[in-house]
N, C-alpha and C positions, 0 to 999 in steps of 0.2 A: 533657729532663727538666723537671718542674715543681718549684717551690720554694715552701714555705709556712713558717709560724711556729707553733710550739707554745708555750703559756705558761699560767701561772696568773694570772688577773686578780683582784686583791684590792682591799680598801679602802685599802691602803697604796701602790699603784702607779699607773701611768698609767691614765686613765679610758678606758672602751670607745670613745667616739666619736673622740678623737684617735688612739688606737691603730689603729682601723679605717681612718681616712683615711691614716695614715702607711703602713700596709701596702699599700694600693692604689696610693698615689703611688710607692712604690718597686718596684712590679711583682710583689709576692708574690701568688700565686694563691689562697692559702687561709690561714685561721687555725684552730687547733685548741685548744680550751679544756678544761682539766681540771675535774673535779668532785669535791668532798667536801662532804657536807651539814654535817658536824661531825666532830670527833675527840674521843672520850672521853679524859679525862685519865688513866685507868688505864694506857693505853699497854701493853696486853698483847701486841699484835701488833707484832713488830719492823719497823722501817722497812726496806723492801726494799733501799734504797740504802746501808744501814749507818749507824750513828751516830744522832745526834738527828734527830727529824723536823723538816724545815724548816717555818718558821711559815706559809708560804703555803698549806700543806695544810689548815690550819684557818681560813683567812681568805678562801677563794675566794668570789667572787660567783657567784650562780646562773648557769649557762652559757647558758640560753635567754634570760633577761633581758639578759645581756651581749651575746649575739649579735644580739638584736633591736635593741639600740642601735647596734651596728656596721652592721646592715643599712640603717638609715635614713640613714647618711652615706656609703655605698658603692654601687656599681652592679654590680660584677663579682666582688668578693671572695667566695670560697666559705666557708661558715660551718660549721666542723666542731667536733664534740665529741671530745676526746681524753683521757679517755673518760668517758661517763656510766656510773654503776654500776647496771645494770639490776636486779639482785636487790633493791636497796634502794628501788626505785621502784614506784609504782602504774602498771601498764601502760596503764590508760585515760587517766589524766592525762598520761602520757608521749606517748600517741598524739595527744592534743589539743594539747599544747605544741609537739611537733615539726611537726605539720601546720600549725599557726598560723604558726610561724617560716618554714617553707618557702613558705607562701602569701604572707606579707607581703614576703619577700625575692625573690620571683619565681623560686623553685625553686633556691635556693643551699645548702640544708642538706646536710651530709655527716655522718651519724650514726655516730660511733665509740662502741662499747659494750664493756664488760668486766664480769667477775664480781667484781672487787675483791679486796683483800688484807687489809683491816682487819676482823677478825672481830668486835670489839666494836662497831664502827660498824654492821655488818650487823645484829647482834642487836638494837640499839636500834631498828631499823626493822622488827623482827619477822621477819627473814630468818634461816633456819637455815644457818650456814656450810657444813654438810655436804651440803646439797641445793641450794646456790645455783646450781650449774651446770645441773641439770635444770630448776630454776625458770626460769632465764634462757632456755634453749632454748624452753620453752613461751611465755615472754613475747614472744620474737621472732616466733614463729608468730602469736600473737594480735595483736601490733602490726601486722603486715602485713595481716591481715584487717581491722582497724579502719581502716587507711589506705585500703584498696581496695574494701571491700564496702559496699554501701548498708545492708545489714542484716548485721552481723557476729555470729558465734557461735563459741565455742571451749570445748571441755571436755577438760581434761587432768588429770594427777595433781595439779598445783599451781595451775593457772590455770583458772578457770571464768568464762565470760562468756555470759550469756543473750543471745538474739537482741536486738541493740541498734542504734539509730542513733548514729552518732558523727561529728560534723562539727566543723570543716572537714576536707576532704581535702587532701593535699599538692598543690602545684602541679606537682611532677615526676611523670611517668608512667613505670612504674606506681607508683613510690614513690621517696623519697630513698634513695640507696645506704647500706647498713649495712656498716660496717667493724668487724671483730672485732679487738680488741687482744689481744696476748699471743702466746706461743710454745709454751705447754704442749700436751700431747696433747689435752686437753679443748678448749682454744681452737681448735686446728686442726680437730678434728672439728666444732666449732660453725661454723667458717668454711666448711667444705665443705658442711655441711647447711643453713645458715640465713642466710648473709651474702653480700654482693656484693663485698667487698674486705677486704684484710688490713692491719693497722696494727701491725707488729712494732716493737719498741723499737730505739733506735740502737745498742745494743751487740750486736745480732744479727749474726753474721758473714755476709758475702755468700754463702759456701758453704752456709750453712744456709738462707738465703732461696732459693737455687737448688734445694736439695733439696726444700724444702716446695712450691715451685711445680711441680716435676716430679711430686711426689706428688699434688698437686691435679689436675694434668692426667690422671694415671692414674685418678683418681676421677671423671673427667668434667667437671672444672672448669679447663680451660686458660685462660691469660691472665687470671687473677684480678688486678684492679688492686691494686697494693701501694704503700702510703705508709709511709715510714720515719719513726718518731716520735723526735724529738730526735737527729738525725744529727750526726756530727762535721762541723765546718765546714772541711774540707780537701779539696783536689782529688783526691788519691789515693784516699781513702775513698769519695768520691762516685762516682768513676769505677768502682770495684769494685762498688758497688751498682747503678749503671746496667747494668753487664755482667750482673748477676744478675737483671735484669728489673724493678727498682724504677722506678716511673713518677714518683714524687714523693718528695722528702726535705723534712722540716721541721727547722728549727733551733730550739733551745730558747732562748727569750727570757727572761732572768732577770726576776723581778718587781722593778721599780724605778720611780722617779718618771718624769715625762714626758721631761725633758731627757736623762736617762741612758738611757732606753729608746730614744729616737730615735737617739742615738749608736750604740747596739748594733745597731739596724736598719740604719743606714748601713754598719756594718762587715759585716753579713751580705750586704747588697746588693752590696758590693764583691767579696765572695767569689763571688757569682753572676756578676757581670760578668767576673771573671777566668776563670770556667769557660766563658765564651762563650755 
């Protein structure tokens, strides 16, 4: 099994370069960064975790700028988003940003995507919460065309792209893997139809992961790579996820200063060592 770290990098925590170096030095294979462009203060949408919204949600650094800084001080660390909010993004800019990061990192991008939960945040970007899923499905189709075609063109219900040049292309062939986050029916259908891997959350029971993987196999998608986002750091839980076919677990690193973050990474590394 592989082990990575998921976190929110903010202006109040450890900087990207020392974090990237520390992850690679401790043998973690990947880092997965969250994204929120902003959080409207109206707070209409309840925080899915319950209670008050943690402050890191509205202080996150741009994930691609942050991952690019990590890329410059590492050689093997995989650079993941966990997750970017596709319906809030311009797909052409996203294609250029992601391909640029994959190119400068030598093919290390892992693109985790999701539809999002904060409806007022979406609306500020001009996205209709009621159609964000259909929009995202078309965005993923258009994104792959922009990544792989010399002259890309797409015409859907929500995304229209006239025949265009769009460079650079990613270093990875045919393109960086797309991981869909979430466990809803819509997310699983999106995973089966448009993605390369699954990014379920840490509270997802191993039995549900086994069920979904069996369903994907029945739909012609056997052996879909599965990375668990924010897994519990205990041996029994990780063993159960390994039995369910999870290939990678990520531990959630709290947002903190450099010394505190390094101590937390040491503790996670000790958990990995005990697992053998």
